[in-house]
C-alpha positions in Angstrom: -18.2 16.1 11.8 -17.9 12.7 10.2 -15.4 10.2 11.5 -13.1 8.3 9.1 -11.5 4.9 9.4 -8.1 4.7 7.6 -7.1 1.2 6.5 -3.3 0.7 6.6 -1.8 -2.7 5.7 1.9 -2.9 6.5 4.6 -5.3 5.2 8.3 -4.6 5.8 7.6 -0.8 5.7 9.8 0.3 8.6 12.1 2.6 6.5 9.3 5.1 5.6 6.4 4.1 8.0 6.9 6.7 10.6 6.8 9.6 8.2 3.5 8.4 6.9 2.0 7.9 10.4 3.3 11.4 11.4 1.5 12.9 8.4 -1.7 11.3 9.6 -1.2 12.9 13.0 -0.8 16.3 11.2 -4.2 16.1 9.4 -6.5 19.1 9.9 -9.5 16.8 10.0 -9.1 15.3 13.4 -12.0 12.8 13.5 -10.2 9.7 12.3 -8.8 6.4 13.4 -6.2 4.3 11.6 -6.8 0.6 11.5 -3.4 -1.0 11.1 -2.4 -4.6 10.3 1.1 -6.0 10.0 1.2 -8.7 7.3 4.1 -10.7 8.7 6.9 -8.2 8.4 10.5 -9.2 9.0 11.7 -5.7 10.0 10.7 -3.3 12.7 7.3 -2.5 11.3 5.3 -4.2 14.0 7.3 -2.5 16.7 6.6 0.8 15.1 2.9 0.1 14.9 2.7 -0.9 18.5 4.6 2.2 19.6 2.2 4.5 17.8 -0.8 2.7 19.2 0.6 3.0 22.7 1.4 6.7 22.2 -1.9 7.5 20.5 -4.5 4.9 21.4 -7.4 7.1 20.3 -5.9 7.4 16.9 -4.2 4.0 16.0 -5.7 0.6 16.4 -3.4 -2.4 15.6 -5.3 -5.5 14.5 -3.4 -8.5 15.6 -5.4 -11.5 14.4 -2.7 -14.2 14.1 -3.5 -14.9 10.5 0.0 -14.2 9.3 1.0 -13.1 5.8 -2.2 -12.6 3.7 -1.0 -10.3 1.0 -2.3 -6.7 0.4 -5.9 -7.6 -0.8 -6.7 -10.1 1.8 -5.1 -8.0 4.5 -7.5 -5.1 3.5 -10.3 -7.5 3.5 -9.5 -8.4 7.1 -9.2 -4.7 8.1 -12.5 -3.9 6.4 -14.4 -6.0 8.9 -13.3 -3.6 11.7 -14.6 -0.4 10.0 -17.2 1.3 12.1 -17.1 4.8 10.7 -19.4 6.1 7.9 -16.3 6.9 5.8 -13.2 4.9 5.0 -9.9 5.7 3.2 -6.9 3.6 2.2 -3.4 4.4 3.2 0.0 3.1 2.0 3.0 2.6 4.2 5.5 4.7 2.3 3.9 8.0 1.3 3.3 11.3 3.0 -0.1 13.0 3.0 -0.6 16.7 2.9 -2.2 18.1 6.0 -5.6 18.7 4.3 -5.9 15.5 2.5 -8.6 14.0 4.7 -10.5 17.3 5.0 -10.5 18.0 1.2 -11.4 14.5 0.3 -14.2 14.4 2.8 -15.6 17.7 1.5 -15.8 16.3 -2.0 -17.3 13.1 -0.8 -20.0 14.9 1.0 -20.6 17.1 -2.1 -21.6 14.0 -4.0 -24.8 13.9 -1.8 -25.2 10.1 -2.3 -28.6 8.8 -1.5 -28.9 6.1 1.1 -27.3 2.9 -0.2 -25.5 4.5 -3.1 -21.7 4.0 -3.1 -19.6 7.2 -3.2 -15.9 7.5 -4.1 -13.5 10.4 -4.4 -9.8 10.1 -5.2 -7.0 12.7 -5.8 -3.9 13.3 -7.8 -0.4 12.9 -6.3 2.9 14.5 -6.5 5.5 11.9 -7.5 8.7 12.1 -5.4 12.0 10.2 -5.1 12.8 8.3 -1.9 13.9 11.5 -0.1 10.5 13.2 -1.1 12.1 15.5 -3.6 9.4 16.0 -6.3 10.0 14.4 -9.7 6.6 15.1 -11.2 3.9 17.4 -10.0 1.2 15.2 -11.3 0.9 11.4 -11.2 -1.9 11.5 -13.7 0.0 13.8 -16.1 3.1 11.6 -15.9 0.9 8.7 -17.3 -0.9 10.9 -19.8 -4.0 9.7 -17.9 -5.9 12.7 -16.6 -8.8 12.1 -19.0 -9.1 8.5 -17.7 -9.2 9.6 -14.1 -12.1 11.9 -14.5 -15.3 9.9 -14.0 -13.0 6.8 -14.0 -13.4 6.9 -17.8 -10.6 4.4 -18.4 -12.2 1.6 -16.4 -12.5 -1.3 -16.8 -9.8 -1.1 -19.5 -7.3 1.3 -17.8 -6.9 1.9 -14.1 -5.0 5.1 -13.2 -6.4 5.6 -9.6 -4.2 4.5 -6.7 -5.9 3.1 -3.7 -4.0 5.4 -1.3 -5.9 8.4 -2.9 -9.3 6.9 -2.3 -12.1 7.8 0.2 -15.4 6.1 0.2 -18.7 6.0 2.0 -20.3 3.1 3.9 -22.3 1.9 0.9 -19.1 1.6 -1.1 -17.5 -0.5 1.7 -20.6 -2.8 1.6 -20.6 -3.1 -2.2 -16.8 -3.6 -2.6 -15.8 -5.8 0.3 -14.6 -8.4 0.5 -12.5 -7.8 -2.6 -12.7 -10.9 -4.8 -9.7 -13.3 -5.0 -9.5 -12.6 -8.8 -8.9 -8.9 -8.4 -5.3 -7.9 -9.3 -5.4 -5.1 -6.7 -8.0 -3.5 -4.4 -7.9 -0.1 -6.1 -8.8 -1.5 -9.5 -11.7 -3.4 -8.0 -13.1 -0.6 -5.8 -12.8 1.9 -8.7 -14.9 -0.5 -10.8 -17.5 -1.0 -8.1 -17.8 2.8 -7.6 -18.1 3.4 -11.4 -20.8 0.9 -12.0 -22.8 1.3 -8.8 -22.4 4.9 -7.4 -21.2 8.4 -7.7 -17.6 9.4 -8.2 -15.4 12.6 -8.2 -11.8 13.1 -9.2 -10.0 15.7 -7.0 -7.6 17.2 -9.6 -5.1 18.5 -7.2 -2.3 16.5 -5.6 -3.1 15.8 -1.9 -0.1 13.6 -1.1 3.5 12.7 -1.9 3.8 9.5 -3.8 7.2 8.2 -2.7 9.1 6.1 -5.3 12.0 4.2 -3.8 12.6 1.1 -5.9 10.7 -1.3 -3.7 7.1 0.0 -4.3 4.5 -2.6 -4.8 3.0 -0.4 -7.5 5.2 2.3 -9.1 5.0 4.9 -11.9 6.9 5.2 -15.1 6.4 7.6 -18.0 4.6 6.5 -21.0 7.0 6.3 -24.0 6.4 7.4 -27.6 3.8 5.4 -29.6 6.5 4.0 -32.0 8.8 3.0 -29.2 5.9 1.1 -27.5 4.9 -0.6 -30.7 8.4 -1.8 -31.4 8.8 -3.0 -27.8 5.6 -5.1 -28.1 6.7 -6.5 -31.5 10.1 -7.6 -30.1 8.4 -9.5 -27.3 5.2 -10.5 -29.1 4.7 -13.8 -27.2 5.1 -12.3 -23.8 2.9 -9.5 -24.8 0.2 -11.8 -26.0 0.3 -13.8 -22.8 0.1 -10.7 -20.8 -2.8 -9.4 -22.8 -4.8 -12.6 -22.3 -4.1 -12.7 -18.6 -5.2 -9.0 -18.2 -8.4 -9.8 -20.1 -9.1 -12.8 -17.8 -8.6 -10.6 -14.7 -11.0 -7.9 -16.1 -13.6 -10.5 -16.9 -13.3 -12.1 -13.3 -14.0 -8.6 -11.8 -16.9 -7.7 -14.1 -18.6 -11.0 -13.6 -18.0 -10.8 -9.8 -19.5 -7.3 -9.9 -22.6 -8.6 -11.7 -23.0 -11.5 -9.4 -23.1 -9.3 -6.3 -26.3 -7.6 -7.5 -25.8 -4.4 -5.6 -29.2 -2.5 -6.0 -27.6 0.5 -7.8 -25.6 -1.5 -10.2 -25.6 -0.3 -13.8 -26.2 -3.7 -15.3 -26.5 -2.7 -18.9 -23.1 -1.0 -18.9 -21.5 -3.9 -17.1 -22.8 -6.3 -19.7 -21.6 -4.0 -22.6 -18.1 -4.2 -21.0 -18.3 -7.9 -20.7 -19.5 -8.4 -24.3 -16.6 -6.3 -25.5 -14.1 -8.4 -23.5 -15.6 -11.6 -25.0 -15.8 -10.1 -28.5 -13.4 -9.7 -31.4 -10.6 -7.1 -31.6 -13.0 -5.0 -33.9 -15.6 -5.0 -31.2 -13.1 -4.1 -28.5 -11.9 -1.2 -30.7 -15.4 0.0 -31.1 -15.7 -0.1 -27.3 -12.5 1.9 -26.8 -13.6 4.6 -29.3 -17.1 4.9 -27.9 -15.6 5.4 -24.4 -13.0 7.9 -25.3 -10.0 5.6 -24.8 -7.1 5.9 -27.2 -6.4 2.5 -28.7 -2.7 3.1 -28.4 -3.2 3.5 -24.7 -4.8 0.1 -24.5 -2.9 -2.4 -26.7 -3.4 -5.3 -24.4 -7.1 -4.8 -24.3 -7.6 -4.1 -28.0 -5.5 -6.9 -29.5 -5.8 -9.7 -26.9 
């Protein structure tokens, strides 16, 4: 049975951290280790992590490297250097996993049957909940009207709808994706792009975890409004929207160019170059790119009009 290293960065997460750690202990797949790193918390997070390591030393390993507050991406970069298992997964501090999350994800990852050196990634849907874990939406993807973009990561690099906490990857993906480059807005965006352009991917279209929304999430979820409402909102704040659009394009270009520069042997270079050419082209060229990839232009204003 394959072992799994779970990467858990923590920052001021004491309110919900124990529930997440307990859900790891309840997993039906028992060959796992959780690599934890506190990122300079001011609450009881570090105390909680130390307590779980002391109680379950075979399950929890706390990385205390003295590097202080790094931020999520660099914290994960630090954790990635301690991975020894053939499979890794990301974990957030405030969610709750269903008992079969690891087992189901691993079965799908193995079914990809990736050749040696080929990155493999699987990711699942989530049940959205309030702070007390009462469900508010059965599907995270459906809440965003984004299920088609999750399948085969069809929305990338334009639209990212896959959360890091849903991801599981093989050792080749770890090698191809880490360290996450400084220009990446978040690790999940980058890792999804790496997997799409270098390897094999599979969306697990069932929710395998509770995605807790509590008002202080680093990344949250909000329902997509009607098209006319979104258009009017952008027109009312056109300058801010234009600045945001240009910033988003710059970040995507940084990631695409970083991916090309890494020269992973299985990289789909022609498709990367098409994406880069569209980013650098006119709105008409970007519109053509959206249409050819099945992305609705009204779902990608900032890409299309930037």
